[in-house]
C-alpha positions as CSV (number, residue, x, y, z in Angstrom):
1,X,-0.1,-17.0,12.1
2,X,3.1,-15.5,12.6
3,X,3.0,-11.5,11.5
4,X,5.5,-10.0,8.8
5,X,8.0,-7.6,9.1
6,X,6.5,-4.6,6.9
7,X,8.9,-2.8,4.9
8,X,8.1,1.0,3.2
9,X,10.9,3.0,0.9
10,X,10.3,6.7,0.6
11,X,13.3,8.8,-1.8
12,X,12.6,11.6,0.3
13,X,11.3,13.2,3.6
14,X,8.0,14.3,4.0
15,X,5.9,16.2,6.3
16,X,4.2,14.2,8.0
17,X,5.9,11.3,7.4
18,X,4.0,8.2,6.2
19,X,1.0,10.1,4.9
20,X,-1.7,8.0,2.9
21,X,-2.5,10.2,-0.4
22,X,-6.2,10.8,0.7
23,X,-5.2,12.3,3.9
24,X,-2.5,14.6,2.5
25,X,-5.0,17.5,2.3
26,X,-6.8,17.1,5.4
27,X,-9.6,14.9,6.1
28,X,-11.1,13.7,2.8
29,X,-14.9,14.9,2.4
30,X,-16.3,12.3,0.5
31,X,-14.0,9.5,0.3
32,X,-16.3,6.5,-0.2
33,X,-18.1,8.4,-3.3
34,X,-14.1,8.6,-4.5
35,X,-14.0,4.7,-4.9
36,X,-17.4,4.3,-6.3
37,X,-16.5,6.7,-9.2
38,X,-13.3,4.8,-9.7
39,X,-15.3,1.7,-9.6
40,X,-17.5,2.8,-12.1
41,X,-15.4,4.6,-14.4
42,X,-13.6,1.1,-14.1
43,X,-15.8,-1.1,-16.1
44,X,-16.3,1.6,-18.3
45,X,-12.6,1.8,-19.6
46,X,-10.7,0.0,-22.1
47,X,-7.5,-0.5,-20.0
48,X,-7.5,-2.8,-17.6
49,X,-6.1,-5.3,-15.3
50,X,-6.3,-8.7,-16.7
51,X,-5.2,-10.9,-13.5
52,X,-7.4,-8.5,-11.3
53,X,-10.7,-8.6,-13.8
54,X,-9.8,-13.0,-13.9
55,X,-9.7,-13.6,-10.3
56,X,-12.3,-10.8,-9.1
57,X,-15.3,-10.9,-11.3
58,X,-17.8,-9.4,-9.3
59,X,-16.0,-6.8,-7.3
60,X,-17.6,-4.3,-5.2
61,X,-16.4,-0.5,-5.0
62,X,-15.9,-0.9,-1.1
63,X,-13.2,-4.1,-0.9
64,X,-10.3,-4.1,0.0
65,X,-9.0,-5.4,-3.3
66,X,-11.1,-3.0,-5.6
67,X,-9.4,-0.4,-3.2
68,X,-6.0,-1.5,-3.4
69,X,-6.7,-1.7,-7.3
70,X,-7.6,1.6,-7.0
71,X,-4.7,3.0,-5.3
72,X,-2.6,1.5,-8.4
73,X,-4.4,3.2,-10.4
74,X,-3.5,6.7,-9.4
75,X,-6.5,6.9,-6.9
76,X,-6.4,8.6,-3.8
77,X,-7.2,6.2,-0.8
78,X,-6.6,5.6,2.6
79,X,-4.1,2.8,1.8
80,X,-0.5,3.2,2.1
81,X,1.5,0.4,-0.4
82,X,4.3,-1.6,1.8
83,X,5.9,-4.9,0.8
84,X,7.3,-7.9,2.4
85,X,10.6,-7.8,0.7
86,X,13.1,-5.9,2.2
87,X,14.9,-5.1,-1.6
88,X,11.9,-3.6,-3.0
89,X,11.1,-1.2,-0.3
90,X,15.4,-0.5,-0.3
91,X,14.9,0.5,-4.0
92,X,11.8,2.5,-3.3
93,X,13.8,4.6,-0.7
94,X,17.1,4.8,-3.2
95,X,15.0,5.6,-6.3
96,X,14.4,9.2,-7.0
97,X,15.0,12.8,-5.8
98,X,18.8,12.2,-6.0
99,X,19.7,15.4,-4.5
100,X,17.6,13.9,-1.3
101,X,18.3,11.4,1.7
102,X,16.1,8.1,1.3
103,X,14.6,6.2,4.0
104,X,13.3,2.6,4.3
105,X,10.8,1.9,7.3
106,X,10.1,-1.0,9.1
107,X,7.0,-2.6,10.8
108,X,7.2,-5.0,13.5
109,X,4.1,-6.6,15.9
110,X,2.5,-3.3,16.4
111,X,0.2,-3.9,13.9
112,X,-3.1,-5.7,13.4
113,X,-2.8,-8.2,10.5
114,X,-6.4,-8.9,9.2
115,X,-5.4,-11.8,7.4
116,X,-6.8,-13.8,10.7
117,X,-10.5,-12.2,10.1
118,X,-12.1,-13.3,6.9
119,X,-15.2,-11.5,7.4
120,X,-12.9,-8.3,7.1
121,X,-12.4,-7.7,4.0
122,X,-14.5,-4.2,3.2
123,X,-13.7,-1.0,4.0
124,X,-17.2,0.6,5.3
125,X,-17.1,-2.3,8.0
126,X,-13.9,-2.0,9.2
127,X,-14.6,1.8,10.0
128,X,-17.5,0.9,11.2
129,X,-17.0,-1.6,13.2
130,X,-16.3,-1.7,17.2
131,X,-13.9,-4.6,17.1
132,X,-12.5,-6.8,15.0
133,X,-12.3,-10.9,16.6
134,X,-10.9,-10.3,20.0
135,X,-9.7,-7.0,19.4
136,X,-10.8,-3.6,19.9
137,X,-9.2,-1.5,17.9
138,X,-8.6,2.4,17.9
139,X,-9.1,4.5,15.2
140,X,-5.4,5.1,14.8
141,X,-4.8,1.2,15.1
142,X,-2.2,0.4,12.5
143,X,-4.2,-2.4,9.8
144,X,-2.5,-4.9,7.3
145,X,-4.2,-5.9,4.4
146,X,-2.3,-8.6,2.2
147,X,-4.8,-9.4,-1.2
148,X,-5.1,-12.9,-1.5
149,X,-5.0,-12.4,-5.3
150,X,-3.3,-9.4,-6.0
151,X,-2.7,-7.6,-9.5
152,X,0.7,-7.9,-11.4
153,X,1.8,-5.0,-10.0
154,X,1.3,-5.7,-6.3
155,X,2.5,-9.7,-6.8
156,X,5.9,-8.3,-8.6
157,X,6.3,-5.5,-5.9
158,X,5.9,-8.4,-2.9
159,X,3.2,-5.7,-1.8
160,X,0.6,-5.5,0.9
161,X,-1.7,-2.3,2.7
162,X,-1.5,-1.0,5.9
163,X,-4.3,1.8,6.8
164,X,-6.4,3.4,10.1
165,X,-10.0,2.9,10.8
166,X,-10.1,6.8,11.4
167,X,-8.4,9.7,9.7
168,X,-5.0,9.8,10.8
169,X,-2.5,12.4,9.0
170,X,0.7,9.9,9.5
171,X,0.4,6.5,10.0
172,X,2.3,5.0,12.8
173,X,6.0,3.8,12.3
174,X,7.3,2.1,14.9
175,X,9.4,-0.5,14.4
176,X,12.4,1.3,12.7
177,X,14.1,3.7,9.8
178,X,16.9,3.2,8.0
179,X,18.2,6.3,6.4
180,X,20.2,6.3,2.6
181,X,22.5,8.8,2.2
182,X,21.9,10.8,-1.1
183,X,25.8,9.5,-1.9
184,X,24.7,6.1,-1.8
185,X,21.5,5.8,-3.7
186,X,23.4,5.2,-7.3
187,X,25.2,2.2,-5.5
188,X,22.4,1.0,-3.8
189,X,20.6,0.5,-7.2
190,X,23.3,-0.7,-9.2
191,X,23.5,-3.7,-6.5
192,X,19.7,-4.0,-6.6
193,X,20.3,-4.3,-10.6
194,X,22.0,-7.6,-9.9
195,X,19.3,-9.4,-8.1
196,X,16.9,-8.1,-11.2
197,X,15.0,-5.2,-8.6
198,X,14.5,-2.5,-11.4
199,X,12.0,-0.4,-12.4
200,X,11.4,-3.2,-15.3
201,X,10.5,-6.3,-12.9
202,X,8.8,-3.5,-10.3
203,X,6.3,-2.3,-12.9
204,X,5.1,-4.7,-15.3
205,X,2.6,-3.1,-17.5
206,X,-0.7,-4.1,-17.5
207,X,-2.7,-6.1,-20.2
208,X,-5.6,-5.0,-22.1
209,X,-8.4,-7.3,-21.5
């Protein structure tokens, strides 16, 4: 399976760059407990993701699809949102922080695509594994995960995720970086609007069950 080119837009410079939310305050002490707590609360809540519920009727707290859902509800995870659509990456690089330069990162080849390995859909199994297929990824190997049945927002954003087995303050950003100068952000957003790439198309409302 040919590897895709992956994009991530950030509207300002972060230090460290490309840092997943679960790692921004150092190594998480109870990462799995956070996911399990969200899993329990999700099934007691009134606001649910209808598409996800239909396609994942028996989700597990540590399954990658459910952790991806948790990410989009604001739970800190080790997953970092990326997109397969360069225009979406450009939107996130140009929107917000109007007084600061934005960035679009792209990743080529230097990551392991988990779609090739059907058995690897559980975060705990991935972290504990010594090998994935014929690969022996180090803790800092960049892993790529694209949900087979994404929720509405992931579908709208052509979304996927990257993460690592171990604790990393930032994820390797091999590939390249485009800088978006501050004064170009408004014109870029206007051009993207012509292609239907805007906050309304990328953030569809969740449908209550």
